[in-house]
C-alpha positions as CSV (number, residue, x, y, z in Angstrom):
1,M,238.5,102.8,-16.0
2,T,234.9,103.4,-14.8
3,V,233.2,106.5,-16.0
4,P,230.9,108.0,-13.3
5,R,227.2,108.1,-14.2
6,R,225.7,111.5,-14.6
7,N,222.6,112.4,-12.6
8,S,220.0,112.2,-15.3
9,T,217.1,113.4,-13.3
10,Q,214.5,115.0,-15.7
11,Y,211.7,117.4,-15.0
12,Y,208.4,117.6,-16.9
13,Y,206.0,120.5,-16.4
14,F,202.2,120.4,-16.9
15,S,199.4,122.9,-16.7
16,I,196.1,121.3,-15.8
17,N,192.6,122.8,-15.7
18,A,189.9,120.2,-15.4
19,S,186.5,120.3,-13.7
20,Y,185.5,117.9,-10.9
21,I,183.3,115.9,-13.3
22,E,186.2,115.5,-15.7
23,C,188.3,114.3,-12.8
24,E,185.9,111.5,-12.0
25,T,187.5,109.3,-14.6
26,L,190.7,109.3,-12.5
27,Y,188.9,107.1,-10.1
28,S,187.7,104.6,-12.7
29,P,189.4,101.2,-12.7
30,H,189.5,101.3,-16.5
31,H,191.6,104.5,-16.5
32,S,194.7,103.7,-14.5
33,D,196.9,106.1,-16.6
34,V,196.5,109.5,-18.1
35,V,198.3,110.7,-21.1
36,M,199.2,114.4,-20.8
37,T,201.2,116.8,-23.0
38,A,204.1,118.4,-21.1
39,E,205.0,122.0,-21.7
40,N,207.9,120.9,-23.9
41,G,205.4,119.1,-26.2
42,L,206.1,115.5,-25.2
43,K,203.2,113.2,-24.5
44,I,203.8,111.6,-21.1
45,Q,201.8,108.8,-19.5
46,V,201.2,109.4,-15.8
47,P,199.5,107.0,-13.4
48,A,196.1,108.5,-12.3
49,V,197.0,107.8,-8.7
50,R,199.6,110.7,-9.0
51,L,196.9,113.2,-9.8
52,R,194.2,112.1,-7.3
53,P,195.7,113.9,-4.2
54,F,195.3,117.3,-6.0
55,V,191.6,116.9,-6.9
56,T,189.4,119.3,-5.0
57,P,185.6,119.9,-5.1
58,E,186.3,122.4,-7.9
59,G,188.4,120.0,-9.9
60,L,192.1,119.9,-10.7
61,S,194.0,123.0,-11.7
62,G,197.5,124.4,-11.5
63,R,201.0,124.0,-12.8
64,F,202.7,120.7,-11.9
65,R,206.2,119.3,-12.0
66,M,207.0,115.6,-12.4
67,T,210.5,114.5,-11.6
68,V,211.8,111.2,-13.0
69,D,215.1,109.3,-12.7
70,Q,217.2,107.9,-15.5
71,N,214.9,104.9,-15.7
72,N,211.8,107.1,-16.0
73,K,210.6,106.1,-12.5
74,I,208.6,108.9,-11.0
75,L,210.4,110.4,-8.0
76,A,208.0,113.3,-7.3
77,F,204.8,114.8,-8.7
78,E,204.0,118.2,-7.1
79,R,201.9,121.3,-7.6
80,L,203.9,124.4,-8.2
81,R,201.0,126.9,-8.1
């Protein structure tokens, strides 16, 4: 008998407040990943490319949600506010 797999989509929430100068490292070839602490206390490695679309001339700020599948593949990274 086969047991159906549960949908194990997980959500991680982050609050970010960084100046534009701090965000410049997101575009460095030496910094392809950023380690951030999620609101639940877990340290999560996020590809810098996921943050770049949200950088403005003022920097990067807001609350974000990252959705991952059961294999920790990022399905979505979005600004909530």
